[in-house]
RODO-2510 file (C-alpha; in nm, 4 decimals, decimal comma):
residues 214
     n   res          X          Y          Z
     1     x    -1,9093    -1,2257     5,2598
     2     x    -1,6192    -1,1075     5,4500
     3     x    -1,7202    -0,7794     5,6377
     4     x    -1,6136    -0,4527     5,4997
     5     x    -1,4940    -0,3450     5,8549
     6     x    -1,2724    -0,6712     5,9151
     7     x    -1,1230    -0,5618     5,5503
     8     x    -1,0737    -0,2109     5,6809
     9     x    -0,9104    -0,2973     6,0264
    10     x    -0,6652    -0,5620     5,8580
    11     x    -0,5540    -0,3184     5,5900
    12     x    -0,4870    -0,0393     5,8337
    13     x    -0,2586    -0,2823     5,9985
    14     x    -0,0507    -0,3734     5,7239
    15     x     0,0284    -0,0156     5,5926
    16     x     0,2011     0,1722     5,8321
    17     x     0,5594     0,1786     5,6969
    18     x     0,4282     0,2934     5,3484
    19     x     0,4692     0,6299     5,2356
    20     x     0,1487     0,8760     5,2785
    21     x    -0,0026     0,8379     4,9362
    22     x     0,0718     0,4658     4,9399
    23     x    -0,0840     0,4333     5,2675
    24     x    -0,3850     0,6302     5,1896
    25     x    -0,4427     0,3973     4,8818
    26     x    -0,3994     0,0879     5,0811
    27     x    -0,6337     0,2047     5,3860
    28     x    -0,9447     0,3532     5,1919
    29     x    -0,9452     0,1799     4,8533
    30     x    -1,1978    -0,0747     5,0276
    31     x    -1,4296     0,2031     5,0457
    32     x    -1,4283     0,2911     4,6967
    33     x    -1,3727    -0,0566     4,5564
    34     x    -1,6013    -0,3428     4,6416
    35     x    -1,2946    -0,5927     4,7566
    36     x    -1,5880    -0,7822     4,9356
    37     x    -1,7488    -0,8877     4,6262
    38     x    -1,4598    -0,9782     4,4321
    39     x    -1,3063    -1,1765     4,7057
    40     x    -1,6119    -1,4508     4,6879
    41     x    -1,4726    -1,5681     4,3650
    42     x    -1,1535    -1,7234     4,5210
    43     x    -1,3864    -1,9608     4,7189
    44     x    -1,2873    -2,2828     4,5930
    45     x    -0,9979    -2,1589     4,3754
    46     x    -0,5972    -2,2534     4,5430
    47     x    -0,4196    -2,0435     4,2681
    48     x    -0,4762    -1,6509     4,1968
    49     x    -0,3173    -1,4254     3,9750
    50     x    -0,3528    -1,0470     4,0015
    51     x    -0,2495    -0,8343     3,7054
    52     x    -0,1500    -0,4790     3,8099
    53     x    -0,1646    -0,5715     4,1814
    54     x    -0,0561    -0,2295     4,3224
    55     x     0,0900    -0,2454     4,6911
    56     x    -0,0552    -0,6032     4,7069
    57     x    -0,3468    -0,5095     4,9414
    58     x    -0,6073    -0,7139     4,7575
    59     x    -0,3490    -1,0044     4,7374
    60     x    -0,2866    -0,9758     5,1251
    61     x    -0,7016    -1,0019     5,1526
    62     x    -0,6693    -1,3224     4,9592
    63     x    -0,3974    -1,4494     5,1749
    64     x    -0,5721    -1,3399     5,5045
    65     x    -0,9489    -1,4403     5,4001
    66     x    -0,9232    -1,6970     5,1358
    67     x    -0,8149    -2,0688     5,1143
    68     x    -0,5685    -1,9765     4,8247
    69     x    -0,2405    -2,1183     4,8544
    70     x    -0,0553    -1,9965     4,5465
    71     x    -0,0664    -1,6072     4,4894
    72     x     0,1158    -1,4234     4,2175
    73     x     0,0908    -1,0419     4,1670
    74     x     0,2585    -0,8524     3,8953
    75     x     0,2879    -0,4708     3,8687
    76     x     0,4753    -0,1959     3,6599
    77     x     0,6172    -0,0367     3,9456
    78     x     0,9481    -0,1478     4,1548
    79     x     0,8090     0,0614     4,4327
    80     x     0,4705    -0,0969     4,4416
    81     x     0,5781    -0,4484     4,4248
    82     x     0,8463    -0,3825     4,6894
    83     x     0,5219    -0,2770     4,8987
    84     x     0,3373    -0,5754     4,8099
    85     x     0,6281    -0,7911     4,9442
    86     x     0,6591    -0,6172     5,2489
    87     x     0,2695    -0,6240     5,3037
    88     x     0,2448    -1,0022     5,2206
    89     x     0,5431    -1,0725     5,4329
    90     x     0,3408    -1,2280     5,7332
    91     x     0,2059    -1,5214     5,4678
    92     x     0,5371    -1,6241     5,3478
    93     x     0,5915    -1,9438     5,5428
    94     x     0,2226    -2,0550     5,4957
    95     x     0,1564    -1,9810     5,1374
    96     x     0,3107    -1,9303     4,8232
    97     x     0,3260    -1,5553     4,7406
    98     x     0,5151    -1,3970     4,4665
    99     x     0,5402    -1,0302     4,3502
   100     x     0,7136    -0,9346     4,0090
   101     x     0,7725    -0,6284     3,7957
   102     x     0,6436    -0,6363     3,4412
   103     x     0,6536    -0,4053     3,1475
   104     x     0,2985    -0,3217     3,1261
   105     x     0,2352    -0,5305     2,8142
   106     x     0,3691    -0,8618     2,8137
   107     x     0,1845    -1,0986     3,0685
   108     x     0,4152    -1,3464     3,2398
   109     x     0,3971    -1,7367     3,0911
   110     x     0,3425    -1,8141     3,4731
   111     x    -0,0125    -1,6779     3,4473
   112     x    -0,0822    -2,0417     3,2892
   113     x    -0,0333    -2,2072     3,6063
   114     x    -0,3356    -2,0168     3,7740
   115     x    -0,6939    -2,1129     3,8041
   116     x    -0,8211    -1,7682     3,8825
   117     x    -0,7288    -1,4218     3,7363
   118     x    -0,7917    -1,0915     3,8580
   119     x    -0,7814    -0,7713     3,6633
   120     x    -0,9201    -0,4816     3,8853
   121     x    -0,9074    -0,1073     3,7942
   122     x    -0,6086    -0,1777     3,5444
   123     x    -0,7601    -0,1654     3,1837
   124     x    -0,8340     0,2223     3,2135
   125     x    -0,4808     0,2871     3,2702
   126     x    -0,3725     0,1025     2,9871
   127     x    -0,3142     0,3441     2,6437
   128     x    -0,6595     0,3479     2,4654
   129     x    -0,4769     0,2070     2,1771
   130     x    -0,3380    -0,0914     2,3472
   131     x    -0,6459    -0,2001     2,5561
   132     x    -0,7667    -0,4634     2,2927
   133     x    -0,4222    -0,5927     2,2558
   134     x    -0,3597    -0,6035     2,6309
   135     x    -0,6965    -0,8102     2,6728
   136     x    -0,5708    -1,0274     2,3884
   137     x    -0,2741    -1,0896     2,5531
   138     x    -0,4469    -1,1927     2,8715
   139     x    -0,6413    -1,4425     2,6730
   140     x    -0,3532    -1,5805     2,4920
   141     x    -0,1707    -1,6662     2,7946
   142     x    -0,4212    -1,7738     3,0418
   143     x    -0,4946    -2,1637     3,0462
   144     x    -0,8029    -2,2904     2,9077
   145     x    -1,0868    -2,3297     3,1815
   146     x    -0,9286    -2,0476     3,3907
   147     x    -1,1406    -1,7525     3,5250
   148     x    -1,0756    -1,3991     3,4499
   149     x    -1,2594    -1,1323     3,7321
   150     x    -1,2504    -0,8017     3,5202
   151     x    -1,3543    -0,4945     3,7179
   152     x    -1,3393    -0,1629     3,5788
   153     x    -1,5291     0,1978     3,5597
   154     x    -1,8014     0,2072     3,3221
   155     x    -1,7201     0,5053     3,0939
   156     x    -2,0912     0,5566     3,0075
   157     x    -2,1692     0,6647     3,3626
   158     x    -2,1760     1,0261     3,4403
   159     x    -1,9700     0,9767     3,7771
   160     x    -1,6937     0,8570     3,5652
   161     x    -1,5553     1,2011     3,5829
   162     x    -1,5049     1,1322     3,9535
   163     x    -1,2808     0,8467     3,8781
   164     x    -1,0794     1,0645     3,6459
   165     x    -1,0249     1,3189     3,9311
   166     x    -0,9198     1,0524     4,1463
   167     x    -0,6667     0,9199     3,8959
   168     x    -0,5199     1,2682     3,8192
   169     x    -0,4759     1,3291     4,2121
   170     x    -0,3208     0,9779     4,2934
   171     x    -0,1763     0,8711     3,9721
   172     x    -0,0795     1,2091     3,7904
   173     x    -0,3207     1,0911     3,4971
   174     x    -0,6577     1,0636     3,3742
   175     x    -0,7879     0,7330     3,3012
   176     x    -0,9105     0,5552     2,9429
   177     x    -1,2186     0,4234     3,0619
   178     x    -1,4195     0,2133     2,8319
   179     x    -1,7972     0,1723     2,8651
   180     x    -1,9420    -0,1509     3,0179
   181     x    -2,1448    -0,2292     2,6755
   182     x    -1,8144    -0,2084     2,4873
   183     x    -1,6217    -0,4122     2,7309
   184     x    -1,8592    -0,6888     2,7073
   185     x    -1,8568    -0,6830     2,3255
   186     x    -1,4554    -0,6660     2,3194
   187     x    -1,3930    -0,9677     2,5570
   188     x    -1,6787    -1,1593     2,3333
   189     x    -1,4757    -1,1128     2,0100
   190     x    -1,1538    -1,2052     2,1794
   191     x    -1,2946    -1,5731     2,2638
   192     x    -1,4066    -1,5024     2,6588
   193     x    -1,7165    -1,6855     2,7566
   194     x    -1,9155    -1,4492     3,0099
   195     x    -1,9888    -1,6696     3,3174
   196     x    -2,1393    -1,3299     3,4857
   197     x    -2,1938    -0,9734     3,4527
   198     x    -2,3136    -0,6835     3,6683
   199     x    -2,2584    -0,3089     3,7891
   200     x    -2,2463    -0,1714     4,1092
   201     x    -2,2016     0,1974     4,2220
   202     x    -2,0139     0,2405     4,5318
   203     x    -2,0000     0,5874     4,6677
   204     x    -1,9363     0,7860     4,3384
   205     x    -1,7476     0,5070     4,1601
   206     x    -1,9575     0,3305     3,8721
   207     x    -1,7869    -0,0388     3,8456
   208     x    -1,8567    -0,2881     3,6125
   209     x    -1,7731    -0,6685     3,6512
   210     x    -1,7238    -0,9096     3,3864
   211     x    -1,6649    -1,2811     3,5164
   212     x    -1,5119    -1,4544     3,2202
   213     x    -1,3993    -1,7989     3,1278
   214     x    -1,1596    -1,8843     2,8558
***
């Protein structure tokens, strides 16, 4: 498994030209989000699609530490997409890396070309009434046999309120987290097959992981 220290050192070197808030997010998110665990699923996958890619730090880790040759990230913020392009600039000659703005609702049809899809801490930023619709949209656009790595914060854990404070400070909103149990039920009803599921609390953040196949 990739060392946490290597992840932190690499991201610190990539964020020097970002504004203060975005730099903090890029530099310190690995301390609260287990990127090392998430990266292991790229092992034999050559194409990766990242929903809600932020400033592109996770895509940069994929480009740096895995064999993936085609990486595509989408984000609702033009500023974050520009950040992502800048952070991943060094890989443009050796890998195909694309970042695009999307409307937060409609998943680009390009997702069908990718064997693994990540959605890391995105669903709790989607309005509650649209969350199931958004998951159905992802399922409908993914290719059969492709894998969705779905990670978010467990609403049933008392530590969820630390994540709400975190989002209020950095995103000016409180999240719409759902419980691990409800997430499992929802993806099953949509049609996903669960390959793996587990929880892990990092510092004060109660994560859950669902590894899903269409």
